[in-house]
N, C-alpha and C positions, 0 to 999 in steps of 0.2 A: 504494500500500500504506500501511497505517497501523499503529502500535503504540501502545496507550493503555490506560488504565484507565477503566471506565465503571461506573455504578451500576445500570443496568437488567439484568434477567435475561431473556434471550430465551426464546422458546417452544422446548421441547426434550423429546424422549423421553429415557429414562434409558439402559437397556442395549439396544443394537441386536442384532438377530439377525445373526450373522456367517457368512461363507462364505469359501472360498479361491478366488481367481480367478487363472488363468494370464495372461489378457489384461490389458493396460494399460487404465486408464480412458479412455473415449472423448473426454472434453472438457477435462480439466485435470489438470496435475501441479504440485505445489509441493515444491521441494527446500529444506529448512532445514539450513543448515550451523551448526555450533556450537550445537546445540539447547539444551545445558545453560546457555548464557549468557542465554537468555530469562528463566529464573528468577533468575539472579544479578543481572540488571539490572532486575528488577521489572517485566518486560513481561507484563502480564496478558492481553493480547488482541492478536492479529495478524490484520489483514485483508489479503487478497491484492489484486492488481490485478484488474480485471474480465476475465472470459472469456465468450465467446459460446456459447450452447447453446439450440437450439430457438427462435430468433428473439428471445431476450432475453439480457441481460447479467447475470452472476452474480458473487458473491464467495464465497470459502471463508474461514471465520473460525476461527482456532485459539485456544483458551483453554488455555495450558500448565498452569495451576493450577485448572482448572475454571471453569464459567461463572457460578457463584455467587460473584462477585468480592468479595473481602474476607473470605471464609470459607475455612477449611482444607479441601482436597479432595485425595483420593488418586487422582483420575482426570484424564485429558486430555479436554476437551470439544471437539467439532468441529461447526460449523454451516455451513449453506448459506444465503446471503442473495440475494434479487433486488436488483440494484444500483440500479435506478432505478424507483421505484413509479409515476412519471409515465408510464412506458412501458407500463403495464398496459392491457389492452383495455377496451372500454366498460363491461363489467360489473365492472371493478375488481379482478379476481383472475385468477390463473393456477394451474392444477392441474398439478403436476409429480411424476414418479417419480424419485427420486434415490438415489444410493449414494455412500458415502464410502469411500476406499481408504487403505491403509497398506502400503507396500512392505516386503517381507521380504528383507533383504540376503543371508541365508543360502540360502534356497530359490529366490530369483529370482521368486517370485510375490507376490500381493497378498492381504492380509486385507481383506475388503470387507463393508460392511453390506449386507444384503439390501435390495433396492429397496423404499422406502416411498412412498406417495402423500400429499402434503400440499398445502394450499391457501395460496398466497402472495398476500398483499394488503397494502394500506397499513398496517393495524393490526398485521399479523403478517407481516413481510417476511422473516423468517428462521426456519428450523427446523433441528434437528440432534439431537445426542446428548450429554447431560450427562456420560455415562460411556462414552465411545467406547472407551477402553482405559485400563487402570490404569497409573499411573506405574511401579509395580514391574515390570509386564510389559514396558513400553516400554524402561525403562532397563537391563534385564537383557541384556547383550551376547549371551548364548546364545540368546535368542529371535529375534535377527536384525533387529529393527525399528529399531535405532539402531546404525549402523556408522560408526566414526570420528566419532562425535558428529553424524552426518548422518541425518536421517529424511526420508522422501518421502511426502507425502499426495496424494490425488487425488480427483476427483469426476466423476460422470456425472449428466446431467440430461436427462430426456425429458419433453416436454410432453404432457399428456393433452388431446386435442382434444375439443371438445363436439360430438359427432356422434351422440349417443344419441337414441333415441325414447322417449316415455313410453307406457305402456300402462295404461289405466284400466279396472278391473273394476267395473261398476255392478250391484249386486244389486237385483232387483225382487221384489215380491210375486208368487207363482205366478199369482194370478188378476188381476194388474193388466193383463196383455196376453195375451189368449187368442184363438187362431185355430182355427176349425173350418170345414171345407169339404168338400163332396161332389163328386167328379169322376165323371161318367158316361162310361164307356168303351164305345163302340159297336163293333160288328163285331170282337169279341174274337178270333174264329177267324182273321181276316184280318191280325192284327197281325204285324209283322215282329219284329226282335230287341228293339226297345224302343219304348215309348210315353212321350211327355213331355207334362206338363201345361203350361198357360200359366204365365208367371211371376207371382208374387204377392209382396206386401210384408208382412213381419211383423218388428217390432222394428227398423225402419229398415234391414232387409236384404232383398235379393231372393232368393226361393226358387224351386225347381223340383222337381217330383216326377217320378220315372221308374219305369215298370213294365216288367219284363222277362218277357214271357209264356213265353219258351223258356229262361229262366234266365240267370245271369251269375255270373262269378267262381266261388266254391265251389259254387254251386247250378246251374251250367250243365247243361242237359238233364234235371234232376231236380226243380227247384223254380222257382216264380215268385218273382222278386225285386222288391223295392221300395226305392227310394233317394231321398235328398234331395241336391240339388246334385251329382248324377251320381256321387258317390263314397262317400256314407255311407248305410247303411241295413241292410236285412235281405235278404240274398241267398238265404236259405232260408225265405222267409216262409210259403209253402204249397206242398206238392208238386204238380206239374203234373197228375197223375192225379186228385187230389182236386178241384181247382178245375174241371176239365173234366167231372167226373161230374155228369150232369143231376140225379141224385137228391140231391145235396148243396145245391143251390140257390144256388151262388155265381154262376153264369152263367145268365141267363134271357133268352131271345130274342137270344142272342149278345151280351148286354150285361152288364157288371158295374159295381157301384158301389164306388168307392174313397173311404173317408172318412178325412180327415186332420185331426188335432188337434195344435196346437203351442202350448206355453206358454213364454213368455220368462222364464227364471230370472235371466239375467245378460247384460249387454252389454259387450263389450270394445272400447275405442276406442284407436287408436294415433295418435300425432302427434309431430312433431319437438319437441325441447326448445326453448323460447323463451329 
């Protein structure tokens, strides 16, 4: 632990969003006896011993008179610092969700900052709150945060693991990649529940056309359906009576022609974050 004055101002948010927690913090508790003596002895900064959370070591830093040292402040500042930047992974940073706690002696629960996510790295190894709690609120015995000149701070730290994937949407000109093909379907009257085309490649993806002469899904028994990739399409494309009517001209010599046009508007690619 250390008690000192320093000239640097660490990275900090101002007012944290607060909540009441019944559970104790998962990773660290700091009990300060004779809290009032910190100010009397000119102790502007107190660093705790290291504690472990999420494969890294951390320190809690208390600024009894605010983190803008040398200037008057009516708030207590509290920060979390990664203890050893040499332990950082190869990319030189750790993303962590952390909360700072203050025990209420009257109610037996904790005032806690809602979890925030920050990136800890060599140039910014500590984050926290410049105005965690006002001195007036802390020092008022009726609020319960200082009992017999004792206050208890705490911390929770959870590492955000890099397991996300990236998705890239690449927009193309409508006419930059256009596919048109005719499929000749013979022996239409002898088809069973579904006819499938051969597979074909458009936009670096494999496609397949399905025709349902007896209907499928909402068009079962009433309409001929057409789909792409087995599950997307028009299941009420044309009613069965119409396509089978010789006078309509859709089927000639028990054969029909299915024409398909595809224009690639966008391509989505997914890959792990490097």
